[in-house]
HTML snippet that shows the backbone in 3Dmol.js (N, CA, C, O; Angstrom):
<script src="https://3Dmol.org/build/3Dmol-min.js"></script>
<div id="view" style="width:600px;height:400px;position:relative"></div>
<script>
const pdb = `
ATOM      1  N   MET A   1      10.147   2.976  -2.404  1.00  0.00           N
ATOM      2  CA  MET A   1      10.350   1.400  -2.045  1.00  0.00           C
ATOM      3  C   MET A   1      10.930   1.865  -0.545  1.00  0.00           C
ATOM      4  O   MET A   1      11.126   0.831   0.092  1.00  0.00           O
ATOM      5  N   ALA A   2      11.214   2.831   0.108  1.00  0.00           N
ATOM      6  CA  ALA A   2      11.586   3.796   1.321  1.00  0.00           C
ATOM      7  C   ALA A   2      10.439   2.827   1.980  1.00  0.00           C
ATOM      8  O   ALA A   2      10.577   1.730   2.521  1.00  0.00           O
ATOM      9  N   PRO A   3       9.052   3.745   1.708  1.00  0.00           N
ATOM     10  CA  PRO A   3       7.742   3.740   2.919  1.00  0.00           C
ATOM     11  C   PRO A   3       7.585   1.747   2.659  1.00  0.00           C
ATOM     12  O   PRO A   3       6.414   1.434   2.873  1.00  0.00           O
ATOM     13  N   HIS A   4       8.267   0.774   2.364  1.00  0.00           N
ATOM     14  CA  HIS A   4       7.746  -1.051   2.444  1.00  0.00           C
ATOM     15  C   HIS A   4       8.686  -0.773   2.887  1.00  0.00           C
ATOM     16  O   HIS A   4       8.357  -0.542   4.050  1.00  0.00           O
ATOM     17  N   ILE A   5      10.318  -0.511   2.774  1.00  0.00           N
ATOM     18  CA  ILE A   5      10.787  -0.829   3.807  1.00  0.00           C
ATOM     19  C   ILE A   5      11.019  -0.600   4.807  1.00  0.00           C
ATOM     20  O   ILE A   5      11.693  -1.311   5.552  1.00  0.00           O
ATOM     21  N   SER A   6      10.359   0.787   5.166  1.00  0.00           N
ATOM     22  CA  SER A   6      10.329   1.228   6.606  1.00  0.00           C
ATOM     23  C   SER A   6       9.222   0.716   7.248  1.00  0.00           C
ATOM     24  O   SER A   6       8.711   1.243   8.236  1.00  0.00           O
ATOM     25  N   ALA A   7       8.849  -0.261   6.737  1.00  0.00           N
ATOM     26  CA  ALA A   7       7.370  -0.404   7.161  1.00  0.00           C
ATOM     27  C   ALA A   7       7.430  -2.513   7.836  1.00  0.00           C
ATOM     28  O   ALA A   7       6.879  -3.132   8.746  1.00  0.00           O
ATOM     29  N   LEU A   8       8.179  -2.783   6.993  1.00  0.00           N
ATOM     30  CA  LEU A   8       8.572  -4.208   6.951  1.00  0.00           C
ATOM     31  C   LEU A   8       9.518  -4.048   7.850  1.00  0.00           C
ATOM     32  O   LEU A   8       9.633  -5.172   8.340  1.00  0.00           O
ATOM     33  N   ARG A   9      10.734  -2.911   8.697  1.00  0.00           N
ATOM     34  CA  ARG A   9      11.664  -3.032   9.617  1.00  0.00           C
ATOM     35  C   ARG A   9      10.778  -2.854  10.696  1.00  0.00           C
ATOM     36  O   ARG A   9      11.292  -3.112  11.784  1.00  0.00           O
ATOM     37  N   ALA A  10       8.848  -2.258  10.747  1.00  0.00           N
ATOM     38  CA  ALA A  10       8.730  -1.444  12.010  1.00  0.00           C
ATOM     39  C   ALA A  10       7.564  -2.764  12.124  1.00  0.00           C
ATOM     40  O   ALA A  10       6.890  -2.731  13.153  1.00  0.00           O
ATOM     41  N   ALA A  11       7.329  -3.700  11.336  1.00  0.00           N
ATOM     42  CA  ALA A  11       6.616  -4.911  11.684  1.00  0.00           C
ATOM     43  C   ALA A  11       7.764  -6.145  11.788  1.00  0.00           C
ATOM     44  O   ALA A  11       7.980  -6.770  12.826  1.00  0.00           O
ATOM     45  N   ARG A  12       8.011  -6.226  11.331  1.00  0.00           N
ATOM     46  CA  ARG A  12       8.699  -7.599  11.641  1.00  0.00           C
ATOM     47  C   ARG A  12      10.044  -7.805  11.352  1.00  0.00           C
ATOM     48  O   ARG A  12      10.288  -8.584  10.431  1.00  0.00           O
ATOM     49  N   PRO A  13      11.138  -7.182  12.044  1.00  0.00           N
ATOM     50  CA  PRO A  13      12.613  -6.997  11.643  1.00  0.00           C
ATOM     51  C   PRO A  13      13.467  -8.422  12.035  1.00  0.00           C
ATOM     52  O   PRO A  13      14.547  -8.830  11.609  1.00  0.00           O
ATOM     53  N   ASP A  14      12.559  -8.982  12.991  1.00  0.00           N
ATOM     54  CA  ASP A  14      12.869 -10.569  12.815  1.00  0.00           C
ATOM     55  C   ASP A  14      12.908 -11.541  12.396  1.00  0.00           C
ATOM     56  O   ASP A  14      13.339 -12.620  12.802  1.00  0.00           O
ATOM     57  N   ARG A  15      12.030 -10.927  10.741  1.00  0.00           N
ATOM     58  CA  ARG A  15      11.918 -11.683   9.810  1.00  0.00           C
ATOM     59  C   ARG A  15      12.075 -11.043   8.713  1.00  0.00           C
ATOM     60  O   ARG A  15      11.268 -11.278   7.814  1.00  0.00           O
ATOM     61  N   LEU A  16      13.460  -9.784   8.418  1.00  0.00           N
ATOM     62  CA  LEU A  16      14.031  -9.972   7.209  1.00  0.00           C
ATOM     63  C   LEU A  16      14.922 -10.875   7.545  1.00  0.00           C
ATOM     64  O   LEU A  16      15.116 -11.546   8.559  1.00  0.00           O
ATOM     65  N   LEU A  17      15.775 -10.710   5.830  1.00  0.00           N
ATOM     66  CA  LEU A  17      16.646 -11.186   5.562  1.00  0.00           C
ATOM     67  C   LEU A  17      17.051 -10.472   3.680  1.00  0.00           C
ATOM     68  O   LEU A  17      16.283  -9.923   2.889  1.00  0.00           O
ATOM     69  N   TRP A  18      18.435 -10.783   3.551  1.00  0.00           N
ATOM     70  CA  TRP A  18      19.331 -10.037   2.357  1.00  0.00           C
ATOM     71  C   TRP A  18      19.081 -10.980   1.376  1.00  0.00           C
ATOM     72  O   TRP A  18      19.706 -12.027   1.543  1.00  0.00           O
ATOM     73  N   ALA A  19      18.351 -10.936   0.387  1.00  0.00           N
ATOM     74  CA  ALA A  19      19.091 -11.888  -1.099  1.00  0.00           C
ATOM     75  C   ALA A  19      19.980 -11.847  -2.695  1.00  0.00           C
ATOM     76  O   ALA A  19      21.165 -11.718  -3.000  1.00  0.00           O
ATOM     77  N   SER A  20      19.349 -11.938  -3.074  1.00  0.00           N
ATOM     78  CA  SER A  20      19.787 -12.162  -4.048  1.00  0.00           C
ATOM     79  C   SER A  20      19.940 -12.083  -5.198  1.00  0.00           C
ATOM     80  O   SER A  20      20.838 -11.244  -5.135  1.00  0.00           O
ATOM     81  N   ASP A  21      19.825 -12.247  -6.209  1.00  0.00           N
ATOM     82  CA  ASP A  21      19.349 -13.433  -7.869  1.00  0.00           C
ATOM     83  C   ASP A  21      20.775 -13.084  -8.515  1.00  0.00           C
ATOM     84  O   ASP A  21      20.802 -12.513  -9.606  1.00  0.00           O
ATOM     85  N   TRP A  22      22.191 -13.489  -7.720  1.00  0.00           N
ATOM     86  CA  TRP A  22      23.211 -13.801  -7.691  1.00  0.00           C
ATOM     87  C   TRP A  22      23.246 -15.040  -8.287  1.00  0.00           C
ATOM     88  O   TRP A  22      23.002 -16.053  -7.631  1.00  0.00           O
ATOM     89  N   PRO A  23      23.516 -15.075  -9.429  1.00  0.00           N
ATOM     90  CA  PRO A  23      25.133 -14.495 -10.858  1.00  0.00           C
ATOM     91  C   PRO A  23      24.128 -13.697 -12.035  1.00  0.00           C
ATOM     92  O   PRO A  23      24.389 -13.282 -13.164  1.00  0.00           O
ATOM     93  N   HIS A  24      22.743 -13.689 -11.145  1.00  0.00           N
ATOM     94  CA  HIS A  24      22.213 -12.692 -12.456  1.00  0.00           C
ATOM     95  C   HIS A  24      22.495 -13.362 -14.062  1.00  0.00           C
ATOM     96  O   HIS A  24      23.300 -12.971 -14.907  1.00  0.00           O
ATOM     97  N   THR A  25      21.548 -14.476 -14.130  1.00  0.00           N
ATOM     98  CA  THR A  25      21.948 -14.993 -15.825  1.00  0.00           C
ATOM     99  C   THR A  25      20.930 -14.602 -16.326  1.00  0.00           C
ATOM    100  O   THR A  25      20.976 -14.255 -17.506  1.00  0.00           O
ATOM    101  N   GLU A  26      19.886 -14.541 -15.715  1.00  0.00           N
ATOM    102  CA  GLU A  26      18.628 -13.439 -16.362  1.00  0.00           C
ATOM    103  C   GLU A  26      18.512 -12.119 -17.099  1.00  0.00           C
ATOM    104  O   GLU A  26      17.750 -11.703 -17.971  1.00  0.00           O
ATOM    105  N   LEU A  27      19.616 -11.571 -16.389  1.00  0.00           N
ATOM    106  CA  LEU A  27      19.535  -9.996 -16.505  1.00  0.00           C
ATOM    107  C   LEU A  27      19.456  -9.455 -17.338  1.00  0.00           C
ATOM    108  O   LEU A  27      20.636  -9.479 -17.690  1.00  0.00           O
ATOM    109  N   LYS A  28      18.581  -8.468 -18.620  1.00  0.00           N
ATOM    110  CA  LYS A  28      19.110  -8.306 -19.815  1.00  0.00           C
ATOM    111  C   LYS A  28      19.335  -6.701 -19.138  1.00  0.00           C
ATOM    112  O   LYS A  28      18.818  -6.107 -18.192  1.00  0.00           O
ATOM    113  N   GLY A  29      20.161  -6.431 -19.935  1.00  0.00           N
ATOM    114  CA  GLY A  29      21.169  -4.892 -19.607  1.00  0.00           C
ATOM    115  C   GLY A  29      22.409  -5.442 -18.829  1.00  0.00           C
ATOM    116  O   GLY A  29      23.225  -6.360 -18.747  1.00  0.00           O
ATOM    117  N   ALA A  30      21.860  -3.876 -18.152  1.00  0.00           N
ATOM    118  CA  ALA A  30      23.374  -3.549 -17.188  1.00  0.00           C
ATOM    119  C   ALA A  30      23.589  -4.944 -15.737  1.00  0.00           C
ATOM    120  O   ALA A  30      22.713  -5.228 -14.919  1.00  0.00           O
ATOM    121  N   THR A  31      24.396  -5.308 -15.785  1.00  0.00           N
ATOM    122  CA  THR A  31      24.250  -6.361 -14.586  1.00  0.00           C
ATOM    123  C   THR A  31      24.373  -4.763 -12.948  1.00  0.00           C
ATOM    124  O   THR A  31      24.770  -3.639 -12.639  1.00  0.00           O
ATOM    125  N   PRO A  32      23.567  -6.155 -12.475  1.00  0.00           N
ATOM    126  CA  PRO A  32      24.142  -4.128 -10.769  1.00  0.00           C
ATOM    127  C   PRO A  32      25.194  -4.920 -10.029  1.00  0.00           C
ATOM    128  O   PRO A  32      25.412  -6.131  -9.998  1.00  0.00           O
ATOM    129  N   GLN A  33      25.663  -4.103  -9.562  1.00  0.00           N
ATOM    130  CA  GLN A  33      27.354  -3.564  -9.077  1.00  0.00           C
ATOM    131  C   GLN A  33      27.263  -4.641  -8.054  1.00  0.00           C
ATOM    132  O   GLN A  33      26.171  -5.090  -8.401  1.00  0.00           O
ATOM    133  N   ALA A  34      27.649  -5.445  -6.957  1.00  0.00           N
ATOM    134  CA  ALA A  34      27.649  -6.043  -5.744  1.00  0.00           C
ATOM    135  C   ALA A  34      27.672  -4.967  -4.944  1.00  0.00           C
ATOM    136  O   ALA A  34      26.629  -4.847  -4.302  1.00  0.00           O
ATOM    137  N   GLY A  35      28.845  -3.768  -4.657  1.00  0.00           N
ATOM    138  CA  GLY A  35      29.044  -2.341  -3.933  1.00  0.00           C
ATOM    139  C   GLY A  35      27.521  -1.349  -4.364  1.00  0.00           C
ATOM    140  O   GLY A  35      27.125  -0.685  -3.406  1.00  0.00           O
ATOM    141  N   ASP A  36      26.765  -1.216  -5.526  1.00  0.00           N
ATOM    142  CA  ASP A  36      25.818  -0.600  -5.094  1.00  0.00           C
ATOM    143  C   ASP A  36      24.802  -1.216  -4.509  1.00  0.00           C
ATOM    144  O   ASP A  36      24.151  -0.425  -3.827  1.00  0.00           O
ATOM    145  N   LEU A  37      24.098  -3.098  -4.481  1.00  0.00           N
ATOM    146  CA  LEU A  37      23.608  -3.272  -3.408  1.00  0.00           C
ATOM    147  C   LEU A  37      23.894  -2.870  -2.530  1.00  0.00           C
ATOM    148  O   LEU A  37      23.344  -1.884  -2.039  1.00  0.00           O
ATOM    149  N   ALA A  38      24.974  -3.563  -1.951  1.00  0.00           N
ATOM    150  CA  ALA A  38      25.740  -2.857  -0.709  1.00  0.00           C
ATOM    151  C   ALA A  38      25.071  -1.824  -0.380  1.00  0.00           C
ATOM    152  O   ALA A  38      24.458  -1.893   0.685  1.00  0.00           O
ATOM    153  N   ASP A  39      24.998  -0.777  -1.047  1.00  0.00           N
ATOM    154  CA  ASP A  39      25.204   1.065  -0.745  1.00  0.00           C
ATOM    155  C   ASP A  39      23.919   0.307  -0.793  1.00  0.00           C
ATOM    156  O   ASP A  39      23.966   0.420   0.432  1.00  0.00           O
ATOM    157  N   LEU A  40      23.067  -0.204  -0.964  1.00  0.00           N
ATOM    158  CA  LEU A  40      21.194   0.201  -0.929  1.00  0.00           C
ATOM    159  C   LEU A  40      21.227  -0.846   0.951  1.00  0.00           C
ATOM    160  O   LEU A  40      21.551  -0.187   1.938  1.00  0.00           O
ATOM    161  N   LEU A  41      20.990  -1.850   1.068  1.00  0.00           N
ATOM    162  CA  LEU A  41      21.632  -2.038   2.180  1.00  0.00           C
ATOM    163  C   LEU A  41      21.111  -1.321   3.186  1.00  0.00           C
ATOM    164  O   LEU A  41      20.006  -1.047   3.655  1.00  0.00           O
ATOM    165  N   HIS A  42      22.677  -1.019   3.444  1.00  0.00           N
ATOM    166  CA  HIS A  42      22.706   0.248   4.702  1.00  0.00           C
ATOM    167  C   HIS A  42      22.346   1.528   4.559  1.00  0.00           C
ATOM    168  O   HIS A  42      22.564   2.464   5.328  1.00  0.00           O
ATOM    169  N   ALA A  43      21.422   1.517   2.873  1.00  0.00           N
ATOM    170  CA  ALA A  43      20.532   3.066   3.262  1.00  0.00           C
ATOM    171  C   ALA A  43      19.091   2.518   4.202  1.00  0.00           C
ATOM    172  O   ALA A  43      18.511   3.026   5.162  1.00  0.00           O
ATOM    173  N   TRP A  44      18.788   0.904   3.204  1.00  0.00           N
ATOM    174  CA  TRP A  44      17.564   0.723   3.774  1.00  0.00           C
ATOM    175  C   TRP A  44      17.603   0.230   4.917  1.00  0.00           C
ATOM    176  O   TRP A  44      16.466   0.063   5.356  1.00  0.00           O
ATOM    177  N   VAL A  45      18.619  -0.168   5.793  1.00  0.00           N
ATOM    178  CA  VAL A  45      19.284  -0.693   7.430  1.00  0.00           C
ATOM    179  C   VAL A  45      19.943   0.091   7.469  1.00  0.00           C
ATOM    180  O   VAL A  45      20.926  -0.167   6.776  1.00  0.00           O
ATOM    181  N   PRO A  46      20.024   1.414   8.120  1.00  0.00           N
ATOM    182  CA  PRO A  46      21.033   2.420   8.634  1.00  0.00           C
ATOM    183  C   PRO A  46      22.054   1.606  10.153  1.00  0.00           C
ATOM    184  O   PRO A  46      23.252   1.576  10.433  1.00  0.00           O
ATOM    185  N   ASP A  47      20.677   1.002  10.867  1.00  0.00           N
ATOM    186  CA  ASP A  47      21.388   0.299  11.771  1.00  0.00           C
ATOM    187  C   ASP A  47      21.957  -1.154  11.778  1.00  0.00           C
ATOM    188  O   ASP A  47      21.440  -2.197  11.379  1.00  0.00           O
ATOM    189  N   ALA A  48      23.743  -0.808  12.617  1.00  0.00           N
ATOM    190  CA  ALA A  48      23.971  -2.005  12.275  1.00  0.00           C
ATOM    191  C   ALA A  48      23.638  -3.215  13.167  1.00  0.00           C
ATOM    192  O   ALA A  48      24.202  -4.209  12.710  1.00  0.00           O
ATOM    193  N   ALA A  49      22.859  -3.514  14.377  1.00  0.00           N
ATOM    194  CA  ALA A  49      22.342  -4.031  14.790  1.00  0.00           C
ATOM    195  C   ALA A  49      22.091  -4.702  14.136  1.00  0.00           C
ATOM    196  O   ALA A  49      22.565  -5.794  13.824  1.00  0.00           O
ATOM    197  N   LEU A  50      20.540  -3.623  13.519  1.00  0.00           N
ATOM    198  CA  LEU A  50      19.445  -4.834  12.269  1.00  0.00           C
ATOM    199  C   LEU A  50      20.401  -5.094  11.508  1.00  0.00           C
ATOM    200  O   LEU A  50      20.336  -6.287  11.212  1.00  0.00           O
ATOM    201  N   ARG A  51      21.564  -4.425  10.866  1.00  0.00           N
ATOM    202  CA  ARG A  51      21.572  -5.582   9.610  1.00  0.00           C
ATOM    203  C   ARG A  51      22.419  -6.790   9.956  1.00  0.00           C
ATOM    204  O   ARG A  51      22.696  -7.745   9.230  1.00  0.00           O
ATOM    205  N   GLN A  52      22.909  -6.471  11.679  1.00  0.00           N
ATOM    206  CA  GLN A  52      23.361  -8.232  11.955  1.00  0.00           C
ATOM    207  C   GLN A  52      22.460  -9.211  11.759  1.00  0.00           C
ATOM    208  O   GLN A  52      22.679 -10.391  11.488  1.00  0.00           O
ATOM    209  N   ARG A  53      20.953  -8.396  11.982  1.00  0.00           N
ATOM    210  CA  ARG A  53      19.992  -9.434  12.239  1.00  0.00           C
ATOM    211  C   ARG A  53      19.532 -10.049  10.760  1.00  0.00           C
ATOM    212  O   ARG A  53      19.260 -11.229  10.539  1.00  0.00           O
ATOM    213  N   VAL A  54      19.517  -9.061   9.897  1.00  0.00           N
ATOM    214  CA  VAL A  54      19.127  -8.978   8.762  1.00  0.00           C
ATOM    215  C   VAL A  54      19.666  -9.775   8.122  1.00  0.00           C
ATOM    216  O   VAL A  54      19.042 -10.435   7.291  1.00  0.00           O
ATOM    217  N   LEU A  55      21.343  -9.975   8.393  1.00  0.00           N
ATOM    218  CA  LEU A  55      22.637 -11.055   7.123  1.00  0.00           C
ATOM    219  C   LEU A  55      22.593 -12.019   8.720  1.00  0.00           C
ATOM    220  O   LEU A  55      21.591 -12.686   8.977  1.00  0.00           O
ATOM    221  N   VAL A  56      23.154 -11.998   9.175  1.00  0.00           N
ATOM    222  CA  VAL A  56      23.331 -13.070  10.208  1.00  0.00           C
ATOM    223  C   VAL A  56      22.357 -13.928  10.881  1.00  0.00           C
ATOM    224  O   VAL A  56      22.469 -15.048  10.383  1.00  0.00           O
ATOM    225  N   GLU A  57      21.524 -13.919  11.714  1.00  0.00           N
ATOM    226  CA  GLU A  57      20.611 -13.811  12.646  1.00  0.00           C
ATOM    227  C   GLU A  57      19.969 -14.152  12.425  1.00  0.00           C
ATOM    228  O   GLU A  57      19.948 -15.308  12.847  1.00  0.00           O
ATOM    229  N   ASN A  58      18.474 -13.708  11.446  1.00  0.00           N
ATOM    230  CA  ASN A  58      17.181 -14.478  11.020  1.00  0.00           C
ATOM    231  C   ASN A  58      17.743 -15.218  10.133  1.00  0.00           C
ATOM    232  O   ASN A  58      16.959 -16.148   9.940  1.00  0.00           O
ATOM    233  N   PRO A  59      18.817 -15.363   9.363  1.00  0.00           N
ATOM    234  CA  PRO A  59      18.693 -16.664   7.987  1.00  0.00           C
ATOM    235  C   PRO A  59      19.489 -17.993   8.601  1.00  0.00           C
ATOM    236  O   PRO A  59      19.580 -19.113   8.098  1.00  0.00           O
ATOM    237  N   ALA A  60      20.117 -17.423  10.041  1.00  0.00           N
ATOM    238  CA  ALA A  60      20.853 -18.618  10.555  1.00  0.00           C
ATOM    239  C   ALA A  60      19.115 -19.834  11.249  1.00  0.00           C
ATOM    240  O   ALA A  60      18.787 -21.020  11.209  1.00  0.00           O
ATOM    241  N   ALA A  61      18.358 -18.108  11.954  1.00  0.00           N
ATOM    242  CA  ALA A  61      17.381 -18.714  12.587  1.00  0.00           C
ATOM    243  C   ALA A  61      16.142 -19.684  11.851  1.00  0.00           C
ATOM    244  O   ALA A  61      15.607 -20.701  12.291  1.00  0.00           O
ATOM    245  N   LEU A  62      15.984 -19.187  10.973  1.00  0.00           N
ATOM    246  CA  LEU A  62      15.651 -19.697   9.320  1.00  0.00           C
ATOM    247  C   LEU A  62      15.817 -20.952   8.598  1.00  0.00           C
ATOM    248  O   LEU A  62      15.297 -21.753   7.821  1.00  0.00           O
ATOM    249  N   TYR A  63      16.645 -20.720   9.166  1.00  0.00           N
ATOM    250  CA  TYR A  63      17.699 -21.972   7.976  1.00  0.00           C
ATOM    251  C   TYR A  63      17.967 -23.331   9.292  1.00  0.00           C
ATOM    252  O   TYR A  63      17.752 -24.538   9.183  1.00  0.00           O
ATOM    253  N   GLY A  64      18.475 -22.585  10.417  1.00  0.00           N
ATOM    254  CA  GLY A  64      18.541 -23.676  11.571  1.00  0.00           C
ATOM    255  C   GLY A  64      19.843 -23.778  11.363  1.00  0.00           C
ATOM    256  O   GLY A  64      20.337 -24.809  10.907  1.00  0.00           O
ATOM    257  N   PHE A  65      20.655 -22.552  11.723  1.00  0.00           N
ATOM    258  CA  PHE A  65      22.286 -23.260  11.377  1.00  0.00           C
ATOM    259  C   PHE A  65      22.859 -22.111  12.342  1.00  0.00           C
ATOM    260  O   PHE A  65      24.069 -22.031  12.556  1.00  0.00           O
TER     261      PHE A  65
END
`;
const viewer = $3Dmol.createViewer("view");
viewer.addModel(pdb, "pdb");
viewer.setStyle({}, {cartoon: {color: "spectrum"}});
viewer.zoomTo();
viewer.render();
</script>
C-alpha cells in the first residue's frame, strides 16, 4: 500500500482525503480500532502540514464549507 500512497501524495496532494467506513456495520471479523487507523494516517502522511490538508483543507474545498 505504501508505494500507492507515496504516488498519490506526490501527484495530487490537493485531492487526498481521509475517510472511513465507520460505524463498520458490514465488517466480518475484528472491528478496526480508531487509534490503529490514526497510526496508519500518521505513517502514510508523516508531514503535519499535509495531514492538515488531508483532514481539513481538502475536504472543506471539496464540500464547500
